[in-house]
C-alpha positions as CSV (number, residue, x, y, z in Angstrom):
1,M,0.0,0.0,0.0
2,N,1.1,3.5,-0.6
3,A,3.0,4.7,2.5
4,L,1.1,7.9,2.8
5,L,-2.2,6.2,2.6
6,Q,-1.1,3.7,5.1
7,D,-0.1,6.6,7.4
8,L,-3.5,8.3,6.9
9,L,-5.4,5.2,7.8
10,S,-3.2,4.4,10.8
11,H,-3.5,7.9,12.0
12,Q,-7.3,7.7,11.6
13,F,-7.5,4.8,14.0
14,W,-5.2,6.5,16.5
15,A,-6.9,9.9,16.3
16,D,-10.4,8.5,16.5
17,I,-9.5,6.8,19.8
18,E,-7.7,9.7,21.2
19,L,-10.7,12.0,20.7
20,W,-13.1,9.3,21.9
21,N,-11.1,9.1,25.2
22,A,-11.1,12.9,25.6
23,L,-14.9,13.0,24.9
24,G,-15.5,10.2,27.3
25,A,-13.6,11.9,30.1
26,H,-15.8,15.0,29.9
27,A,-19.4,14.4,30.9
28,P,-21.0,17.3,29.0
29,A,-19.3,15.9,25.8
30,R,-20.5,12.4,26.5
31,D,-24.1,13.6,26.6
32,D,-23.9,16.2,23.8
33,K,-26.2,15.2,20.9
34,A,-24.1,17.0,18.2
35,I,-21.0,15.1,19.3
36,R,-22.8,11.8,19.4
37,D,-24.5,12.3,16.1
38,R,-21.1,13.1,14.5
39,L,-19.4,10.2,16.2
40,H,-22.1,7.9,14.7
41,H,-21.7,9.6,11.3
42,I,-17.9,9.2,11.3
43,H,-18.1,5.4,12.0
44,L,-21.1,4.9,9.7
45,V,-19.2,6.5,6.8
46,Q,-16.1,4.5,7.7
47,R,-18.2,1.3,7.6
48,A,-19.7,2.4,4.2
49,F,-16.3,2.9,2.6
50,T,-15.0,-0.3,4.2
51,W,-18.0,-2.2,2.7
52,M,-17.4,-0.5,-0.7
53,V,-13.7,-1.5,-0.9
54,G,-14.4,-4.9,0.4
55,D,-16.5,-7.7,-1.1
56,R,-19.8,-5.9,-0.6
57,T,-21.3,-8.8,1.3
58,P,-23.5,-8.8,3.3
59,Q,-25.7,-6.0,2.2
60,F,-24.7,-2.7,3.8
61,S,-26.6,-2.0,7.0
62,M,-27.6,1.6,7.7
63,T,-27.8,2.6,11.4
64,K,-29.0,5.7,13.1
65,P,-27.6,7.5,16.2
66,E,-30.7,6.4,18.1
67,D,-29.7,2.8,17.7
68,F,-27.1,3.4,20.3
69,P,-28.7,4.3,23.6
70,S,-25.4,5.3,25.5
71,F,-22.1,6.7,24.8
72,D,-20.5,3.4,25.5
73,A,-22.7,1.5,23.0
74,L,-21.7,4.0,20.4
75,K,-18.1,3.6,21.3
76,T,-18.4,-0.1,20.9
77,Y,-19.8,0.5,17.4
78,G,-16.7,2.6,16.7
79,R,-14.4,-0.1,17.9
80,E,-16.2,-2.7,15.8
81,T,-16.0,-0.4,12.8
82,H,-12.1,-0.1,13.2
83,D,-12.0,-3.9,13.5
84,A,-14.0,-4.4,10.3
85,T,-11.8,-1.8,8.5
86,R,-8.6,-3.5,9.6
87,R,-9.9,-6.9,8.5
88,V,-10.7,-5.5,5.0
89,L,-7.3,-3.9,4.8
90,E,-5.6,-7.2,5.7
91,S,-7.8,-9.1,3.1
92,G,-5.8,-8.0,0.2
93,V,-7.4,-4.6,-0.6
94,R,-3.8,-3.2,-0.5
95,D,-3.2,-5.0,-3.9
96,R,-6.3,-3.4,-5.4
97,L,-5.7,0.3,-4.9
98,E,-6.0,1.1,-8.6
99,E,-9.2,-0.9,-9.1
100,R,-12.2,1.3,-9.9
101,I,-15.4,0.9,-7.8
102,A,-18.8,2.5,-8.0
103,I,-19.8,4.8,-5.2
104,P,-23.5,3.8,-4.9
105,W,-25.0,7.0,-3.5
106,F,-23.8,9.1,-6.4
107,K,-26.3,8.4,-9.1
108,D,-26.5,11.4,-11.5
109,P,-23.9,11.4,-12.7
110,P,-22.5,8.1,-11.3
111,L,-19.2,8.2,-9.6
112,T,-16.3,5.7,-9.7
113,L,-13.2,6.0,-7.6
114,T,-10.2,3.8,-7.2
115,V,-10.0,1.8,-4.0
116,G,-7.1,4.1,-3.0
117,E,-9.2,7.2,-3.6
118,A,-12.1,5.7,-1.6
119,L,-9.8,4.9,1.3
120,T,-8.3,8.4,1.2
121,Q,-11.8,9.9,1.2
122,M,-12.6,7.8,4.3
123,A,-9.6,9.2,6.1
124,M,-10.1,12.7,5.0
125,H,-13.8,12.7,5.9
126,S,-13.0,11.3,9.4
127,Q,-10.4,14.1,9.9
128,H,-13.0,16.7,9.1
129,H,-15.6,15.5,11.6
130,R,-13.0,14.9,14.3
131,G,-12.1,18.6,14.0
132,Q,-15.8,19.5,14.4
133,N,-16.0,17.3,17.6
134,A,-12.8,18.8,19.0
135,T,-14.2,22.3,18.5
136,R,-17.5,21.2,20.2
137,L,-15.5,19.6,23.1
138,R,-13.7,23.0,23.7
139,E,-17.1,24.8,23.5
140,L,-18.3,22.5,26.3
141,G,-15.3,23.3,28.5
142,G,-13.2,20.3,27.7
143,V,-9.7,20.1,26.3
144,P,-9.3,18.4,22.9
145,P,-6.2,16.3,22.5
146,P,-3.5,17.1,20.0
147,I,-4.4,14.7,17.2
148,D,-3.0,16.3,14.1
149,L,-1.1,14.0,11.7
150,I,2.1,15.8,12.5
151,V,1.6,15.0,16.2
152,W,1.2,11.4,15.4
153,Y,4.5,11.5,13.5
154,W,6.2,13.4,16.3
155,K,5.0,10.8,18.9
156,G,6.5,8.1,16.7
157,R,3.4,6.8,15.0
158,P,1.8,5.4,18.1
159,A,-0.5,2.4,17.8
160,A,-4.2,2.8,18.2
161,T,-5.4,1.2,21.4
162,W,-8.8,1.4,22.8
């Protein structure tokens, strides 16, 4: 796999968890609807892209934030999403980065991306929404962790651990 794409995906796992931990440590953030809705959205989209670059079985399953009655239930969903993404990455998708795939929710006109572009979109999309949640955490009186890619490099590319 392209080294930069591998870094973006490894950083995604680490940064997601760092922010989850900071949000979980601040009660107002744990209970904030905007944060919880975005956390769900981040992991739903990660699941969608994981499904798209994988073998697309079984059928993709949509979820809603309301399906997760607690912060911890939603965190489990995030952890399961990371596990599923890792499994797909380990399944040989790295050898298919130039293969073109259809992005099913773009209909008119249709959109195809390479597997590598789809994985890059997943990482960039997650980064965008992590930034929104970090801002919201600060608005609620919490302290967002430093989760920029450069910080991950500076810390020696730490492994993502829940």
